[in-house]
Backbone bond lengths (Angstrom), bond angles and torsions (degrees), N, CA, C in turn:
res aa  C-N    CA-C-N  psi(-1)  N-CA   C-N-CA  omega(-1)  CA-C   N-CA-C  phi
1 M - - - 1.450 - - 1.536 110.29 -
2 K 1.360 116.08 -40.45 1.461 119.69 179.61 1.530 110.63 -61.92
3 K 1.338 116.99 -38.01 1.458 120.64 179.13 1.528 110.68 -63.80
4 L 1.321 116.07 -38.69 1.462 120.90 179.14 1.525 110.95 -64.40
5 I 1.327 116.61 -41.51 1.470 121.10 179.01 1.525 109.92 -66.53
6 V 1.316 117.78 -43.04 1.461 122.10 179.87 1.529 109.53 -64.42
7 L 1.321 117.78 -45.03 1.463 121.17 179.07 1.516 111.05 -63.87
8 S 1.325 116.63 -39.82 1.467 120.22 177.60 1.525 110.18 -62.77
9 G 1.326 116.18 -42.17 1.468 120.59 178.80 1.520 111.62 -63.46
10 L 1.320 117.09 -42.35 1.463 120.42 178.37 1.524 111.21 -64.59
11 F 1.328 115.64 -39.79 1.462 120.12 178.74 1.529 110.15 -62.43
12 L 1.321 117.36 -43.90 1.460 121.18 179.00 1.522 110.91 -63.21
13 L 1.331 116.80 -44.03 1.458 119.93 179.54 1.522 111.69 -63.94
14 S 1.325 117.58 -39.82 1.463 119.39 179.30 1.524 110.10 -67.12
15 G 1.305 118.00 -35.19 1.466 121.47 177.12 1.510 111.46 -65.36
16 I 1.324 116.51 -39.16 1.463 120.27 179.35 1.520 110.30 -67.43
17 S 1.321 117.74 -41.41 1.464 119.46 -179.04 1.532 111.25 -67.48
18 V 1.323 118.46 -35.17 1.460 121.28 177.17 1.521 109.50 -66.92
19 A 1.338 116.78 -44.08 1.465 120.48 -179.66 1.516 111.08 -63.44
20 S 1.327 117.69 -41.59 1.462 119.23 -179.07 1.527 110.80 -70.80
21 A 1.325 117.94 -32.50 1.464 120.75 177.53 1.522 110.32 -66.31
22 Q 1.332 116.81 -37.41 1.455 119.89 178.56 1.516 111.30 -68.49
23 S 1.324 117.34 -36.18 1.458 119.24 -179.31 1.527 112.08 -73.62
24 E 1.331 117.79 -16.22 1.458 121.22 179.82 1.524 112.60 -86.21
25 K 1.325 117.56 -3.07 1.461 120.15 178.28 1.523 109.75 -61.35
26 A 1.296 115.75 151.90 1.467 120.52 179.53 1.529 109.67 -62.58
27 P 1.331 117.01 141.88 1.463 119.38 178.65 1.528 110.43 -65.21
28 K 1.331 115.69 150.40 1.453 119.93 179.03 1.521 109.97 -67.81
29 K 1.313 114.87 144.36 1.458 119.64 177.19 1.518 108.94 -71.98
30 K 1.314 115.63 143.37 1.458 117.61 178.34 1.524 108.94 -69.72
31 K 1.306 114.49 145.79 1.456 119.53 -173.34 1.522 112.46 -96.69
32 T 1.325 117.12 -7.29 1.455 119.75 179.59 1.523 110.63 -131.21
33 E 1.309 114.18 157.83 1.462 121.79 173.44 1.515 107.59 -129.20
34 E 1.317 115.57 165.71 1.464 120.54 -177.61 1.523 109.44 -130.62
35 V 1.321 115.64 139.18 1.456 121.06 176.88 1.530 107.93 -137.06
36 T 1.326 115.51 143.36 1.460 120.65 177.03 1.518 108.81 -119.92
37 F 1.328 115.33 131.35 1.454 122.35 178.61 1.526 109.53 -114.77
38 V 1.327 115.70 146.83 1.457 121.63 169.27 1.527 105.08 -95.97
39 V 1.334 115.18 123.71 1.465 121.02 -170.83 1.524 109.71 -123.29
40 S 1.316 116.97 145.81 1.467 122.80 -177.46 1.532 112.01 -78.10
41 M 1.319 116.48 59.35 1.472 121.33 177.63 1.523 109.11 -88.18
42 N 1.325 116.32 143.34 1.462 119.93 179.90 1.518 113.77 -123.80
43 C 1.336 117.01 -19.63 1.463 119.05 -172.92 1.532 110.81 -150.13
44 H 1.311 114.70 177.34 1.466 119.59 179.58 1.522 111.98 -66.87
45 N 1.314 117.31 -28.40 1.473 119.81 176.11 1.528 110.88 -65.05
46 C 1.326 115.95 -38.67 1.471 120.30 176.60 1.527 109.73 -62.68
47 Q 1.312 115.49 -46.74 1.466 121.25 179.34 1.525 110.14 -59.18
48 S 1.307 115.89 -46.45 1.461 121.36 -179.19 1.530 111.69 -62.34
49 K 1.312 116.35 -39.88 1.464 121.41 179.83 1.529 110.82 -59.85
50 I 1.322 116.07 -42.45 1.468 121.01 178.94 1.525 110.31 -69.36
51 E 1.341 116.25 -45.28 1.465 120.79 -178.43 1.528 112.89 -63.46
52 K 1.312 117.23 -27.78 1.464 120.96 -179.30 1.531 112.91 -85.41
53 N 1.321 117.49 -27.14 1.465 120.29 -172.87 1.528 115.09 -102.67
54 I 1.307 117.99 -43.99 1.466 120.89 -172.60 1.529 113.52 -66.06
55 P 1.346 119.78 -36.44 1.474 118.01 178.45 1.530 113.84 -59.12
56 W 1.315 117.73 -20.23 1.461 121.29 179.50 1.521 112.94 -81.76
57 E 1.315 117.09 -10.01 1.470 119.76 177.77 1.528 109.11 -65.92
58 K 1.297 116.16 142.00 1.465 122.23 -179.07 1.529 110.39 -57.84
59 G 1.328 116.85 130.84 1.463 122.36 175.48 1.515 115.45 90.29
60 V 1.325 118.74 -10.27 1.469 120.72 -179.21 1.526 109.08 -73.39
61 K 1.333 115.64 125.75 1.461 121.39 -178.62 1.525 112.00 -105.20
62 D 1.339 117.12 -31.44 1.464 120.96 -179.18 1.520 108.33 -156.29
63 L 1.328 115.12 154.91 1.461 121.05 -176.61 1.523 108.72 -146.58
64 K 1.326 115.97 132.65 1.456 121.00 174.87 1.523 107.53 -130.40
65 V 1.327 115.34 122.16 1.460 121.00 -179.17 1.525 107.80 -112.02
66 D 1.338 116.29 124.65 1.463 121.72 178.81 1.523 107.68 -115.78
67 L 1.327 115.95 102.86 1.461 121.20 -177.48 1.519 111.41 -64.75
68 E 1.320 116.76 -40.39 1.459 121.27 -178.24 1.532 111.67 -60.93
69 K 1.322 116.71 -43.84 1.474 121.44 179.74 1.526 112.12 -88.92
70 K 1.337 115.92 -9.14 1.464 123.01 -178.08 1.526 111.70 59.36
71 T 1.340 115.03 43.00 1.461 119.75 -179.85 1.527 111.06 -121.47
72 V 1.318 113.55 151.10 1.460 121.94 174.43 1.524 106.08 -127.65
73 C 1.318 115.78 118.12 1.462 121.73 179.39 1.527 107.52 -106.63
74 I 1.319 115.94 124.76 1.460 121.27 -175.50 1.529 109.45 -122.69
75 V 1.330 116.04 127.45 1.457 122.35 171.11 1.523 105.58 -99.61
76 Y 1.332 116.08 128.00 1.463 119.69 -173.89 1.522 111.69 -143.55
77 N 1.312 115.15 162.38 1.451 122.41 175.91 1.530 108.19 -90.52
78 P 1.342 117.81 113.93 1.469 119.97 -176.90 1.531 114.14 -67.09
79 K 1.326 117.15 -12.67 1.462 119.41 175.95 1.526 111.06 -79.33
80 Q 1.336 116.56 -16.05 1.456 120.13 -176.19 1.529 113.77 -110.14
81 T 1.323 117.94 -21.68 1.466 120.25 -179.04 1.522 109.93 -155.76
82 T 1.335 115.28 174.77 1.465 120.72 179.78 1.521 109.86 -129.61
83 E 1.317 115.76 167.31 1.466 120.78 175.76 1.525 110.37 -58.92
84 E 1.308 115.85 -42.18 1.471 120.81 -178.35 1.533 111.38 -62.88
85 T 1.310 117.04 -40.65 1.464 120.98 178.49 1.523 110.69 -64.64
86 L 1.329 116.47 -41.20 1.467 120.41 179.27 1.522 110.67 -67.38
87 K 1.326 116.93 -38.66 1.463 121.56 177.31 1.534 109.77 -61.37
88 K 1.312 116.17 -45.36 1.469 120.27 179.15 1.527 111.74 -63.54
89 A 1.328 117.12 -35.18 1.464 120.99 179.13 1.534 110.71 -64.78
90 I 1.330 116.53 -38.60 1.470 120.43 177.23 1.526 109.95 -69.61
91 E 1.319 116.97 -42.21 1.463 120.98 179.62 1.538 111.04 -65.17
92 K 1.324 116.86 -30.74 1.462 121.23 178.09 1.537 111.17 -64.11
93 L 1.339 115.85 -20.88 1.470 120.77 177.80 1.533 111.16 -88.10
94 D 1.333 117.42 13.08 1.471 125.37 178.45 1.525 114.21 71.82
95 F 1.340 116.16 37.35 1.467 121.34 174.17 1.524 108.15 -117.42
96 T 1.335 115.71 152.42 1.457 118.51 167.21 1.516 106.20 -86.60
97 C 1.322 115.40 150.00 1.461 119.39 -170.89 1.530 109.88 -150.27
98 E 1.317 116.52 127.57 1.463 121.84 176.67 1.512 109.26 -133.99
99 K 1.314 117.43 144.83 1.455 121.01 177.77 1.528 109.25 -66.32
100 A 1.335 116.58 132.83 1.459 121.59 178.97 1.531 108.91 -73.47
101 E 1.297 115.04 146.31 1.477 120.21 179.31 1.504 111.01 -85.69
């Protein structure tokens, strides 16, 4: 019986050490980044133009356009695109575009 208790205790301790070793692994890198641009939008047509075109850019995961604040917030995969590429895509639609501070 004592051997069974000792073996059970060792099994529990080994399980705890495995669990704690797994929790010490490095956290996963985030797969998306976010950038906000101030864009020269003036009307709902401008907003619509951005909402219809920018989501099709490679790597874009989400897009929020705020006409009142004149901002475009883009969530993107940095392995597929860059801030500069997204800025150029907005400028290609005939808007001026600067990264928000």
